[in-house]
N, CA, C and O of each residue as an XYZ file, in Angstrom:
844
protein
N      33.361    -65.574     75.092
C      32.643    -66.380     74.441
C      31.596    -67.184     75.444
O      30.741    -67.908     74.933
N      31.686    -67.035     76.929
C      30.766    -67.708     77.750
C      29.463    -67.054     77.969
O      28.475    -67.536     78.524
N      29.640    -65.658     77.350
C      28.394    -64.715     77.853
C      27.622    -65.222     76.783
O      26.509    -64.811     77.110
N      27.497    -65.709     75.947
C      26.473    -65.986     74.860
C      25.618    -67.199     75.273
O      24.405    -67.059     75.118
N      26.126    -68.541     75.849
C      25.492    -69.748     76.385
C      24.775    -69.224     77.526
O      23.615    -69.571     77.750
N      25.443    -68.352     78.307
C      24.940    -67.904     79.683
C      23.370    -66.979     79.459
O      22.332    -66.930     80.119
N      23.750    -66.438     78.417
C      22.167    -65.422     78.028
C      21.325    -66.360     77.580
O      20.125    -66.245     77.829
N      21.825    -67.473     76.827
C      20.954    -68.133     76.333
C      20.229    -69.086     77.445
O      19.033    -69.361     77.349
N      20.993    -69.533     78.431
C      20.351    -70.340     79.444
C      19.390    -69.406     80.390
O      18.419    -69.773     81.051
N      19.871    -68.269     80.277
C      19.077    -67.359     81.562
C      17.672    -66.984     80.539
O      16.510    -66.943     80.945
N      18.086    -66.758     79.272
C      16.485    -66.459     78.420
C      15.777    -67.902     78.612
O      14.593    -67.782     78.927
N      16.130    -68.951     78.520
C      15.455    -70.135     78.680
C      14.666    -70.369     79.985
O      13.461    -70.609     80.068
N      15.660    -70.243     81.106
C      15.059    -69.958     82.534
C      14.006    -69.121     82.642
O      12.977    -69.552     83.161
N      14.083    -67.595     82.108
C      13.053    -66.832     82.214
C      12.065    -67.098     81.481
O      11.014    -66.556     81.822
N      12.033    -67.890     80.394
C      10.609    -68.082     79.529
C      10.168    -69.233     80.635
O       9.007    -69.114     81.027
N      10.799    -70.143     81.099
C      10.375    -71.503     81.788
C       9.439    -70.591     82.918
O       8.239    -70.779     83.121
N      10.312    -69.535     83.614
C       9.568    -69.423     84.585
C       8.131    -68.512     84.371
O       7.122    -68.512     85.076
N       8.419    -67.767     83.171
C       6.873    -67.016     82.596
C       6.003    -68.017     82.297
O       4.810    -67.754     82.446
N       6.327    -69.183     81.885
C       5.303    -70.115     81.402
C       4.560    -70.757     82.872
O       3.354    -70.733     83.114
N       5.503    -71.251     83.640
C       4.912    -71.688     84.773
C       3.900    -70.630     85.595
O       2.784    -70.955     86.000
N       4.462    -69.390     85.753
C       3.689    -68.106     86.338
C       2.374    -68.204     85.508
O       1.309    -68.160     86.123
N       2.377    -68.332     84.158
C       0.807    -68.214     83.458
C       0.363    -69.337     83.675
O      -0.839    -69.254     83.928
N       0.784    -70.504     83.708
C       0.058    -71.785     84.067
C      -0.694    -71.218     85.470
O      -1.894    -70.944     85.488
N       0.010    -71.111     86.399
C      -0.232    -70.898     88.119
C      -1.525    -69.948     87.764
O      -2.660    -70.349     88.022
N      -1.293    -68.668     87.159
C      -2.511    -67.628     86.955
C      -3.681    -68.295     86.503
O      -4.750    -68.037     87.057
N      -3.621    -69.228     85.450
C      -4.751    -69.602     85.140
C      -5.505    -70.747     86.145
O      -6.661    -71.081     85.885
N      -4.877    -71.257     87.164
C      -5.414    -72.482     87.775
C      -5.820    -71.704     89.293
O      -6.638    -72.173     90.084
N      -5.119    -70.526     89.483
C      -5.613    -69.877     90.727
C      -6.948    -69.650     91.044
O      -7.346    -69.913     92.178
N      -7.792    -69.139     90.087
C      -9.268    -68.798     90.353
C      -9.971    -70.149     90.702
O     -11.034    -70.191     91.321
N      -9.398    -71.083     90.325
C     -10.268    -72.505     90.680
C     -10.345    -72.720     92.115
O     -11.350    -73.069     92.735
N      -9.077    -72.456     92.632
C      -8.888    -72.440     94.197
C      -9.804    -71.397     95.153
O     -10.577    -71.666     96.073
N      -9.489    -70.355     94.687
C     -10.397    -68.882     95.199
C     -11.706    -69.214     95.042
O     -12.451    -69.020     96.002
N     -12.182    -69.713     93.953
C     -13.583    -70.195     93.948
C     -14.148    -71.081     94.813
O     -15.115    -70.869     95.545
N     -13.420    -72.224     94.689
C     -13.541    -73.267     95.461
C     -13.609    -73.276     96.857
O     -14.249    -74.096     97.514
N     -12.740    -72.076     97.437
C     -12.971    -71.791     98.863
C     -14.177    -71.035     99.139
O     -14.800    -71.165    100.193
N     -14.517    -70.242     98.200
C     -15.833    -69.245     98.844
C     -16.838    -70.226     98.448
O     -17.901    -70.010     99.030
N     -16.880    -71.456     97.480
C     -17.841    -72.306     97.768
C     -18.104    -73.091     98.831
O     -19.188    -73.375     99.341
N     -16.598    -73.534     99.224
C     -16.315    -74.503    100.515
C     -17.458    -73.523    101.588
O     -18.550    -73.873    102.036
N     -16.828    -72.403    101.743
C     -17.415    -71.636    103.109
C     -18.883    -71.494    103.081
O     -19.500    -71.577    104.143
N     -19.554    -71.271    101.877
C     -20.897    -71.214    101.599
C     -21.665    -72.355    101.976
O     -22.621    -72.359    102.751
N     -21.054    -73.546    101.224
C     -22.033    -74.819    101.625
C     -21.857    -75.246    103.069
O     -22.756    -75.880    103.621
N     -20.853    -74.959    103.642
C     -20.692    -75.536    105.007
C     -21.368    -75.089    105.881
O     -21.493    -75.586    107.000
N     -22.031    -73.818    105.364
C     -22.716    -72.825    106.466
C     -24.096    -73.319    106.203
O     -24.917    -72.886    107.010
N     -24.541    -74.071    105.331
C     -25.883    -74.228    104.905
C     -26.524    -75.614    106.330
O     -25.782    -76.431    106.875
N     -27.560    -75.504    106.504
C     -28.464    -75.950    107.285
C     -29.329    -76.886    106.875
O     -30.506    -76.530    106.830
N     -28.997    -78.306    106.472
C     -30.055    -79.072    105.937
C     -31.633    -79.037    106.415
O     -31.596    -79.378    107.597
N     -32.417    -78.891    106.202
C     -33.966    -79.092    106.797
C     -34.274    -77.515    107.244
O     -35.350    -77.172    107.735
N     -33.373    -76.783    107.044
C     -33.524    -75.326    107.472
C     -33.200    -74.485    106.066
O     -34.142    -73.951    105.481
N     -32.199    -74.409    105.679
C     -31.494    -73.558    104.427
C     -32.598    -73.844    103.255
O     -33.146    -74.927    103.051
N     -32.788    -72.696    102.573
C     -33.685    -72.939    101.400
C     -33.157    -72.885     99.963
O     -31.959    -72.659     99.788
N     -33.922    -73.067     98.993
C     -33.397    -73.055     97.717
C     -33.014    -71.559     97.198
O     -32.272    -71.404     96.228
N     -33.508    -70.607     97.831
C     -33.220    -69.395     97.555
C     -31.545    -68.975     98.065
O     -30.733    -68.287     97.447
N     -31.394    -69.610     99.313
C     -29.950    -69.464    100.107
C     -29.167    -70.018     99.145
O     -28.203    -69.263     99.018
N     -29.042    -71.226     98.167
C     -28.038    -71.554     97.297
C     -28.134    -71.049     95.904
O     -27.162    -71.283     95.186
N     -29.195    -70.359     95.365
C     -29.269    -70.194     94.157
C     -28.556    -68.932     93.727
O     -28.288    -68.932     92.526
N     -28.202    -67.924     94.354
C     -27.330    -66.942     94.218
C     -26.064    -67.533     94.015
O     -25.530    -67.196     92.958
N     -25.354    -68.413     94.812
C     -24.100    -68.893     94.859
C     -23.891    -69.624     93.449
O     -22.970    -69.348     92.680
N     -24.892    -70.615     93.213
C     -25.152    -71.168     91.918
C     -24.727    -70.266     90.689
O     -23.734    -70.336     89.965
N     -25.611    -69.550     90.690
C     -25.327    -68.643     89.544
C     -23.822    -67.894     89.419
O     -23.152    -67.962     88.388
N     -23.449    -67.261     90.475
C     -22.221    -66.702     90.561
C     -21.024    -67.723     90.228
O     -20.097    -67.339     89.515
N     -21.049    -68.860     90.683
C     -20.040    -69.813     90.283
C     -20.338    -71.158     89.038
O     -19.643    -72.154     88.844
N     -21.511    -70.773     88.393
C     -21.829    -71.573     87.156
C     -22.144    -72.949     87.561
O     -21.869    -73.816     86.732
N     -22.595    -73.268     88.518
C     -23.230    -74.564     89.118
C     -24.012    -75.048     88.054
O     -24.763    -74.352     87.371
N     -23.761    -76.632     87.887
C     -24.625    -77.364     86.836
C     -26.116    -77.456     87.927
O     -26.056    -77.757     89.119
N     -27.178    -77.176     87.300
C     -28.382    -77.368     88.136
C     -29.245    -78.520     87.210
O     -29.198    -78.443     85.982
N     -29.872    -79.372     87.746
C     -30.558    -80.371     87.411
C     -31.580    -81.024     88.246
O     -31.604    -80.491     89.356
N     -32.358    -81.896     88.136
C     -33.313    -82.470     88.883
C     -32.867    -83.656     89.494
O     -33.419    -84.065     90.516
N     -31.733    -84.370     88.871
C     -31.206    -85.382     89.462
C     -29.575    -85.389     89.412
O     -28.998    -84.584     88.681
N     -28.970    -86.167     90.078
C     -27.260    -86.114     90.238
C     -26.826    -86.370     88.911
O     -25.829    -85.842     88.419
N     -27.755    -87.382     88.180
C     -27.309    -87.869     86.978
C     -27.556    -86.527     85.827
O     -27.065    -86.791     84.730
N     -28.100    -85.421     85.891
C     -27.985    -84.363     85.236
C     -29.082    -84.856     84.168
O     -28.903    -84.645     82.968
N     -30.410    -85.628     84.725
C     -31.613    -85.410     83.925
C     -32.643    -84.502     84.483
O     -32.820    -84.245     85.674
N     -33.119    -84.175     83.742
C     -34.640    -83.384     84.033
C     -34.050    -81.781     84.385
O     -32.848    -81.528     84.458
N     -35.128    -80.784     84.582
C     -34.785    -79.543     84.634
C     -35.328    -79.133     86.259
O     -36.417    -79.401     86.766
N     -34.083    -78.342     86.901
C     -33.936    -77.996     88.187
C     -35.334    -77.066     88.833
O     -35.731    -76.051     88.261
N     -35.780    -77.443     89.715
C     -36.869    -76.600     90.027
C     -37.067    -76.388     91.646
O     -36.796    -77.373     92.332
N     -37.482    -75.279     92.282
C     -37.824    -75.196     93.787
C     -38.131    -76.527     94.706
O     -37.686    -76.702     95.840
N     -38.993    -77.438     93.973
C     -39.193    -78.384     94.280
C     -38.156    -79.603     94.444
O     -38.107    -80.349     95.422
N     -37.416    -79.658     93.414
C     -36.474    -80.963     93.197
C     -35.452    -80.179     92.445
O     -35.819    -79.498     91.488
N     -34.024    -80.228     92.852
C     -33.075    -79.645     92.229
C     -31.717    -80.488     92.660
O     -31.851    -81.221     93.639
N     -30.588    -80.455     92.100
C     -29.214    -80.667     92.820
C     -28.578    -79.937     91.923
O     -28.668    -79.944     90.696
N     -27.688    -79.078     92.897
C     -26.838    -78.021     92.395
C     -25.272    -78.652     92.631
O     -24.898    -79.097     93.716
N     -24.292    -78.596     91.202
C     -22.974    -79.277     91.341
C     -22.141    -78.205     91.053
O     -22.266    -77.408     90.122
N     -21.248    -78.238     91.946
C     -19.716    -77.267     91.716
C     -19.013    -78.243     91.393
O     -19.119    -79.395     91.814
N     -18.084    -77.728     90.449
C     -16.863    -78.783     90.330
C     -15.409    -77.759     90.199
O     -15.612    -76.592     89.863
N     -14.357    -78.080     90.391
C     -13.216    -77.577     90.344
C     -12.113    -78.311     90.141
O     -12.091    -79.445     90.619
N     -11.127    -77.881     89.493
C      -9.896    -78.862     89.125
C      -8.264    -78.053     89.154
O      -8.135    -76.851     88.919
N      -7.421    -78.729     89.398
C      -6.207    -77.936     89.301
C      -5.616    -78.105     87.813
O      -4.523    -78.574     87.497
N      -6.675    -77.576     86.952
C      -6.107    -77.512     85.643
C      -5.855    -75.997     85.231
O      -6.651    -75.115     85.553
N      -4.901    -75.790     84.628
C      -3.942    -76.946     83.568
C      -2.623    -77.195     84.614
O      -1.765    -78.004     84.261
N      -2.515    -76.643     85.613
C      -1.367    -77.102     86.431
C      -1.012    -78.849     86.555
O       0.109    -79.358     86.590
N      -2.417    -79.582     86.609
C      -2.471    -80.803     86.754
C      -1.996    -81.839     85.650
O      -1.917    -83.067     85.673
N      -1.723    -80.944     84.726
C      -1.400    -81.675     83.253
C       0.031    -81.778     83.112
O       0.521    -82.527     82.266
N       0.870    -80.934     84.039
C       2.241    -81.035     83.881
C       2.894    -82.396     84.550
O       2.273    -82.867     85.502
N       3.915    -82.960     84.189
C       4.703    -83.865     84.756
C       5.085    -83.761     86.222
O       5.842    -82.866     86.599
N       4.527    -84.742     87.133
C       5.135    -84.456     88.203
C       4.080    -84.062     89.407
O       4.063    -84.370     90.599
N       3.082    -83.134     88.478
C       1.822    -82.483     89.549
C       0.948    -83.577     89.573
O       0.628    -84.247     88.591
N       0.593    -83.727     90.663
C      -0.701    -84.386     91.111
C      -2.086    -83.943     90.636
O      -2.282    -82.729     90.586
N      -3.042    -84.751     90.290
C      -4.237    -84.245     89.481
C      -4.966    -84.189     91.039
O      -4.852    -85.134     91.819
N      -5.578    -83.191     91.307
C      -6.713    -82.592     92.313
C      -7.780    -82.039     91.950
O      -7.876    -81.255     91.006
N      -8.880    -82.490     92.843
C     -10.227    -81.813     92.186
C     -11.065    -81.676     93.517
O     -10.896    -82.315     94.555
N     -11.821    -80.890     93.309
C     -12.907    -80.573     94.485
C     -14.164    -80.381     93.799
O     -14.328    -79.845     92.702
N     -15.093    -80.913     94.622
C     -16.650    -80.566     94.289
C     -17.383    -80.724     95.332
O     -17.043    -81.401     96.302
N     -18.895    -79.862     95.179
C     -19.655    -79.693     96.165
C     -21.283    -79.892     95.413
O     -21.673    -79.426     94.343
N     -21.930    -80.644     96.278
C     -23.463    -80.986     95.590
C     -24.311    -80.614     96.927
O     -24.231    -81.084     98.062
N     -25.148    -79.605     96.390
C     -26.329    -79.564     97.314
C     -27.686    -79.796     97.016
O     -28.191    -78.938     96.292
N     -28.467    -80.791     97.402
C     -29.754    -81.093     97.022
C     -30.888    -80.594     97.698
O     -30.936    -80.532     98.927
N     -31.882    -80.204     96.887
C     -33.039    -79.594     97.100
C     -34.330    -80.398     97.108
O     -34.585    -80.773     95.964
N     -35.175    -80.767     97.940
C     -36.563    -80.945     98.041
C     -37.512    -80.212     98.621
O     -37.206    -79.547     99.611
N     -38.733    -80.193     98.158
C     -39.554    -79.103     98.499
C     -39.051    -77.784     99.015
O     -39.370    -77.301    100.101
N     -38.239    -77.247     98.139
C     -37.816    -75.712     98.676
C     -36.858    -75.835     99.601
O     -36.258    -74.822     99.959
N     -36.566    -77.008    100.114
C     -35.278    -77.011    101.468
C     -33.972    -77.834    100.888
O     -33.934    -78.815    100.146
N     -32.968    -77.106    101.471
C     -31.735    -78.235    101.432
C     -31.668    -79.487    102.168
O     -31.571    -79.589    103.391
N     -31.731    -80.459    101.293
C     -32.061    -81.805    102.184
C     -30.296    -82.518    102.287
O     -30.003    -83.338    103.157
N     -29.519    -82.132    101.482
C     -28.230    -82.865    101.858
C     -27.225    -81.990    101.210
O     -27.490    -81.464    100.128
N     -25.936    -81.774    101.881
C     -24.999    -81.111    101.229
C     -23.833    -82.000    101.466
O     -23.537    -82.498    102.553
N     -23.135    -82.167    100.228
C     -21.956    -83.144    100.324
C     -20.542    -82.174     99.786
O     -20.634    -81.157     99.099
N     -19.507    -82.662    100.194
C     -18.340    -81.981     99.575
C     -17.304    -83.378     99.139
O     -17.356    -84.427     99.781
N     -16.440    -83.189     98.026
C     -15.363    -84.102     97.753
C     -14.365    -83.240     97.512
O     -14.464    -82.136     96.976
N     -12.920    -84.031     98.123
C     -11.641    -83.374     97.772
C     -10.934    -84.398     97.752
O     -10.794    -85.123     98.737
N     -10.227    -84.662     96.289
C      -9.656    -85.698     95.914
C      -8.311    -85.856     95.390
O      -8.073    -84.815     94.778
N      -7.288    -86.657     95.322
C      -6.351    -86.533     94.788
C      -6.187    -88.008     94.079
O      -6.241    -89.093     94.658
N      -5.974    -87.770     92.684
C      -5.883    -88.794     91.963
C      -4.761    -89.949     91.754
O      -3.673    -89.378     91.685
N      -4.610    -91.327     91.630
C      -3.391    -91.902     91.449
C      -2.785    -91.391     89.909
O      -3.374    -90.806     89.000
N      -1.515    -91.813     89.999
C      -0.583    -91.592     88.865
C      -1.333    -92.496     87.778
O      -1.921    -93.566     87.941
N      -1.126    -91.710     86.575
C      -1.825    -92.591     85.569
C      -0.722    -93.802     85.046
O       0.507    -93.807     84.964
N      -1.736    -94.787     84.745
C      -1.024    -96.005     84.281
C      -1.662    -96.246     82.770
O      -2.858    -96.532     82.697
N      -1.025    -96.153     81.806
C      -1.427    -96.555     80.485
C      -2.183    -97.789     80.491
O      -1.717    -98.810     80.996
N      -3.603    -97.734     79.824
C      -4.373    -98.900     79.767
C      -5.259    -99.385     81.179
O      -6.015   -100.355     81.236
N      -4.920    -98.370     82.354
C      -5.517    -98.637     83.444
C      -6.530    -97.853     83.950
O      -6.206    -96.685     83.733
N      -7.693    -97.907     84.567
C      -8.565    -97.050     84.945
C      -8.153    -96.008     85.780
O      -7.129    -96.211     86.433
N      -8.817    -94.767     85.919
C      -8.286    -93.559     86.872
C      -8.947    -93.962     88.037
O     -10.121    -94.322     87.956
N      -8.337    -93.951     89.149
C      -9.267    -93.767     90.463
C      -8.249    -92.921     91.636
O      -7.084    -92.590     91.414
N      -8.944    -92.693     92.812
C      -8.496    -91.656     93.914
C      -7.629    -92.385     94.585
O      -7.869    -93.475     95.104
N      -6.473    -91.730     94.590
C      -5.424    -92.216     95.743
C      -5.790    -91.733     97.179
O      -5.537    -92.522     98.090
N      -6.289    -90.669     97.456
C      -6.902    -90.138     98.566
C      -8.251    -89.282     98.303
O      -8.360    -88.505     97.355
N      -9.061    -89.472     99.068
C     -10.417    -89.033     98.712
C     -11.157    -89.065     99.988
O     -11.418    -90.011    100.731
N     -11.542    -87.314    100.097
C     -12.159    -87.132    101.667
C     -13.555    -86.329    100.872
O     -13.823    -85.609     99.910
N     -14.268    -87.125    102.192
C     -15.837    -86.458    101.736
C     -16.397    -85.936    102.798
O     -15.805    -85.989    103.876
N     -17.325    -85.489    102.711
C     -18.292    -84.623    103.852
C     -19.748    -85.001    103.267
O     -20.052    -84.726    102.107
N     -20.626    -85.657    104.164
C     -22.012    -85.919    103.932
C     -22.993    -85.361    104.995
O     -23.167    -85.935    106.070
N     -23.602    -84.259    104.659
C     -24.335    -83.545    105.828
C     -25.634    -83.486    105.394
O     -25.983    -82.720    104.496
N     -26.634    -84.499    106.160
C     -28.016    -84.717    105.703
C     -29.055    -84.220    106.516
O     -28.771    -84.059    107.703
N     -30.136    -83.956    106.162
C     -31.226    -83.449    107.136
C     -31.642    -84.481    108.225
O     -32.019    -84.179    109.357
N     -31.532    -85.628    107.771
C     -32.004    -86.833    108.619
C     -31.046    -87.741    108.751
O     -30.588    -88.014    107.642
N     -30.454    -88.428    109.753
C     -29.422    -89.270    109.760
C     -29.577    -90.280    111.199
O     -29.518    -89.768    112.317
N     -29.761    -91.620    111.018
C     -29.642    -92.457    112.156
C     -28.299    -92.259    113.046
O     -27.152    -91.983    112.695
N     -28.876    -92.506    114.359
C     -27.819    -92.164    115.364
C     -26.473    -93.029    115.167
O     -25.369    -92.578    115.474
N     -26.617    -93.981    114.766
C     -25.384    -94.789    114.293
C     -24.653    -94.297    113.020
O     -23.869    -95.049    112.442
N     -24.814    -93.486    112.735
C     -24.074    -93.011    111.158
C     -23.564    -91.571    111.324
O     -23.614    -90.812    110.357
N     -23.115    -91.191    112.413
C     -22.433    -90.103    112.694
C     -20.926    -90.343    112.740
O     -20.406    -91.411    113.065
N     -20.203    -89.092    112.333
C     -18.813    -89.066    112.652
C     -18.072    -89.688    111.298
O     -18.609    -90.015    110.239
N     -16.659    -89.748    111.672
C     -15.697    -90.140    110.475
C     -15.819    -91.708    110.016
O     -16.140    -92.523    110.880
N     -15.567    -92.155    108.658
C     -15.933    -93.611    108.264
C     -14.468    -93.747    107.486
O     -13.955    -92.747    106.984
N     -13.995    -94.713    107.438
C     -12.594    -94.949    106.617
C     -12.811    -96.383    105.676
O     -13.552    -97.337    105.913
N     -12.027    -96.194    104.704
C     -11.990    -97.480    103.981
C     -10.490    -97.297    103.692
O     -10.030    -96.160    103.587
N      -9.587    -98.572    103.541
C      -8.493    -98.949    103.468
C      -8.358   -100.219    101.958
O      -9.098   -101.192    101.811
N      -7.565    -99.934    101.310
C      -7.305   -100.951    100.296
C      -6.315   -102.163    100.802
O      -5.197   -101.837    101.200
N      -6.603   -103.230    100.800
C      -5.790   -104.389    101.114
C      -5.303   -104.629    102.568
O      -5.979   -105.188    103.432
N      -4.344   -104.255    102.695
C      -3.524   -104.214    104.199
C      -3.071   -102.914    104.469
O      -2.427   -102.690    105.493
N      -3.358   -101.973    103.602
C      -2.630   -100.546    103.768
C      -3.345    -99.831    105.019
O      -4.564    -99.707    105.131
N      -2.475    -99.425    105.852
C      -2.720    -98.819    107.047
C      -3.518    -97.499    106.487
O      -4.659    -97.334    106.919
N      -3.037    -96.635    105.635
C      -3.521    -95.431    105.509
C      -4.804    -95.470    104.426
O      -4.695    -95.860    103.263
N      -6.029    -94.991    105.043
C      -7.270    -94.822    104.260
C      -7.301    -94.410    102.845
O      -6.622    -93.413    102.601
N      -7.895    -94.916    101.909
C      -7.620    -93.945    100.818
C      -9.133    -93.215    100.587
O      -9.443    -92.401     99.717
N      -9.890    -93.737    101.568
C     -11.378    -92.899    101.794
C     -11.463    -92.840    103.204
O     -11.203    -93.735    104.007
N     -11.976    -91.339    103.482
C     -12.378    -90.777    104.548
C     -13.361    -90.022    104.583
O     -13.227    -88.881    104.142
N     -14.598    -90.448    105.108
C     -15.806    -89.616    104.939
C     -16.344    -89.191    106.337
O     -16.519    -90.000    107.249
N     -16.574    -87.951    106.424
C     -17.314    -87.514    107.684
C     -18.579    -87.189    107.519
O     -18.986    -86.384    106.681
N     -19.300    -87.840    108.364
C     -21.080    -87.887    108.126
C     -21.403    -86.908    109.406
O     -20.920    -87.053    110.529
N     -22.470    -85.715    108.934
C     -22.980    -85.030    109.840
C     -24.596    -85.218    109.648
O     -25.215    -85.795    108.753
N     -24.989    -84.624    110.643
C     -26.657    -84.329    110.630
C     -27.389    -83.477    111.499
O     -26.801    -82.416    111.709
N     -28.435    -83.596    112.046
C     -29.330    -82.625    112.932
C     -28.454    -82.498    114.343
O     -28.452    -81.460    115.005
N     -27.705    -83.699    114.715
C     -27.410    -83.643    116.210
C     -25.890    -83.282    116.175
O     -25.219    -83.267    117.206
N     -25.411    -83.009    115.022
C     -23.877    -82.525    114.972
C     -23.732    -81.322    115.470
O     -24.587    -80.455    115.291
N     -22.497    -81.094    116.243
C     -22.181    -79.947    116.477
C     -21.645    -79.130    116.100
O     -20.738    -79.489    115.350
N     -21.776    -77.449    116.315
C     -20.598    -76.637    115.402
C     -19.244    -77.161    115.508
O     -18.547    -77.064    114.498
N     -18.697    -77.752    116.648
C     -17.456    -78.092    116.430
C     -17.207    -79.256    115.628
O     -16.164    -79.357    114.982
N     -18.196    -80.243    115.624
C     -17.939    -81.392    114.179
C     -17.962    -80.757    113.188
O     -16.944    -80.835    112.501
N     -18.985    -79.956    112.730
C     -18.863    -79.182    111.434
C     -17.561    -78.660    111.092
O     -16.901    -79.024    110.119
N     -17.200    -77.728    112.001
C     -15.774    -77.046    111.834
C     -14.990    -78.028    111.611
O     -14.154    -77.795    110.737
N     -14.948    -79.130    112.120
C     -13.583    -80.191    112.177
C     -13.899    -81.015    110.558
O     -13.043    -81.351    109.739
N     -15.108    -81.151    110.476
C     -15.432    -82.028    109.099
C     -15.165    -81.099    107.923
O     -14.985    -81.664    106.844
N     -15.102    -79.623    107.949
C     -14.939    -78.845    106.820
C     -13.919    -78.141    106.562
O     -13.832    -77.373    105.604
N     -12.719    -78.432    107.734
C     -11.608    -77.789    107.863
C     -10.684    -78.154    106.561
O      -9.593    -78.687    106.762
N     -11.017    -77.935    105.534
C     -10.306    -78.390    104.252
C      -9.147    -77.216    103.730
O      -9.573    -76.075    103.548
N      -7.957    -77.446    103.534
C      -6.772    -76.687    103.007
C      -6.854    -77.281    101.450
O      -6.665    -78.430    101.052
N      -7.250    -75.919    100.626
C      -7.675    -76.514     99.124
C      -6.308    -75.936     98.411
O      -6.296    -75.785     97.189
N      -5.331    -75.667     99.094
C      -3.979    -75.249     98.206
C      -3.778    -76.140     97.306
O      -3.461    -75.667     96.214
N      -3.873    -77.679     97.386
C      -3.536    -78.453     96.317
C      -4.038    -77.938     94.900
O      -3.414    -78.063     93.847
N      -5.199    -77.375     95.055
C      -5.481    -77.098     93.617
C      -4.936    -75.878     93.123
O      -5.501    -75.454     92.114
N      -4.003    -75.211     93.557
C      -3.190    -74.341     92.592
C      -1.349    -74.845     92.823
O      -0.410    -74.112     92.512
N      -1.224    -76.107     93.369
C       0.304    -76.142     93.941
C       0.981    -76.964     92.903
O       0.351    -77.804     92.260
N       2.125    -76.765     92.742
C       2.889    -77.467     91.928
C       3.577    -78.733     92.344
O       3.937    -79.709     91.686
N       3.685    -78.365     93.974
C       4.511    -79.705     94.507
C       3.588    -79.778     95.863
O       2.643    -79.024     96.093
N       4.059    -80.856     96.730
C       3.685    -81.174     98.032
C       2.021    -81.671     98.282
O       1.250    -81.435     99.212
N       1.880    -82.338     97.214
C       0.489    -82.717     97.331
C       0.285    -84.160     97.298
O      -0.811    -84.672     97.072
N       1.419    -84.842     97.542
C       1.418    -86.692     97.329
C       0.845    -87.467     98.168
O       0.302    -88.536     97.889
N       0.968    -86.797     99.610
C       0.669    -87.583    100.779
C      -1.090    -87.316    101.214
O      -1.811    -86.474    100.679
N      -1.492    -88.253    102.285
C      -2.819    -88.080    102.506
C      -3.247    -86.866    103.165
O      -4.353    -86.328    103.221
N      -1.809    -86.470    103.786
C      -2.364    -85.194    104.934
C      -2.643    -83.686    103.961
O      -3.133    -82.654    104.419
N      -2.260    -83.863    102.758
C      -2.589    -82.668    101.861
C      -3.901    -82.923    101.639
O      -4.327    -81.848    101.217
N      -4.950    -83.822    101.671
C      -6.290    -83.697    101.025
C      -6.963    -83.770    102.530
O      -7.828    -82.916    102.723
N      -6.719    -84.567    103.501
C      -7.541    -84.757    104.568
C      -7.336    -83.541    105.599
O      -6.471    -82.672    105.484
N      -8.126    -83.621    106.455
C      -8.141    -82.288    107.374
C      -7.155    -82.574    108.561
O      -6.837    -83.701    108.941
N      -6.778    -81.543    109.018
C      -5.464    -82.006    110.026
C      -6.182    -82.718    111.282
O      -7.389    -82.513    111.405
N      -5.606    -83.442    112.112
C      -5.987    -84.236    112.861
C      -6.523    -85.559    112.385
O      -6.698    -86.441    113.226
N      -6.810    -85.793    111.075
C      -7.363    -87.116    110.749
C      -6.881    -88.450    111.173
O      -7.595    -89.443    111.313
N      -5.503    -88.374    111.380
C      -5.107    -89.716    112.086
C      -5.665    -90.194    113.360
O      -5.566    -91.392    113.624
N      -6.277    -89.338    114.228
C      -6.916    -89.513    115.481
C      -8.477    -89.886    115.081
O      -9.192    -90.323    115.982
N      -8.852    -89.775    114.166
C     -10.222    -90.032    114.128
C     -10.516    -91.495    113.926
O     -11.681    -91.889    113.870
C-alpha cells in the first residue's frame, strides 16, 4: 500500500527537478553571454578603441544602439550608445530567488569609444505598492577624460548602514592594468543561481571591504 504514495512522491519530485532544470537552462545563456560582453568591454580603451571595435559585439549580442542613452535618434559612427542588458530571467521570478541584472554601455563620440560603463545589481525584495530599488549595486565607469580627484572607488550608504548599497569604481587614462583588473573582476554567477546571492559579496568584487 505504501508503494503507490512513494511512487507519487517520487514522480512529483522528478517533475519538479525537471522543471527547475528547464528554468535554469533558459537562464544560463544570459550569464554566458554577459560574461563574454564583460570581457570584451573591459578590454576597450576609451579614447583609443573605435566604433568598429564594438560594432561586431553589438551585433552578436543584440545590443540596443541609439544616438542617446534615452533611446532617441539613430546610431552613427559619430554618435552612438551601445547598450547590453541581461537579467536572471526566468529564475528571478521564482519565490526566494533574488532578482539580478547586469548591463554594459559603450559611448561613441567621433568614431572613438569615449566611455565604458557596467552595472551589476541585486534588487531588493518586492513590497506591494512600493517602488523597486537596488539592494546592492556595483558599477564601473571608465572615461577617456577624468579629473585626477575622481579615480578609484566611491561608496554610498543608506542611513546608518555600514554596508554600502552603491559601490562605483572610476577608471580613466591614469588607471593601471591592475586597477582595471580589480574593477572588472566580477563574478556573474548570480545571473543563473537559485541561491546564495543575498549578500553584498555576491555582487561586489572580491576584496571590496578594504576599498
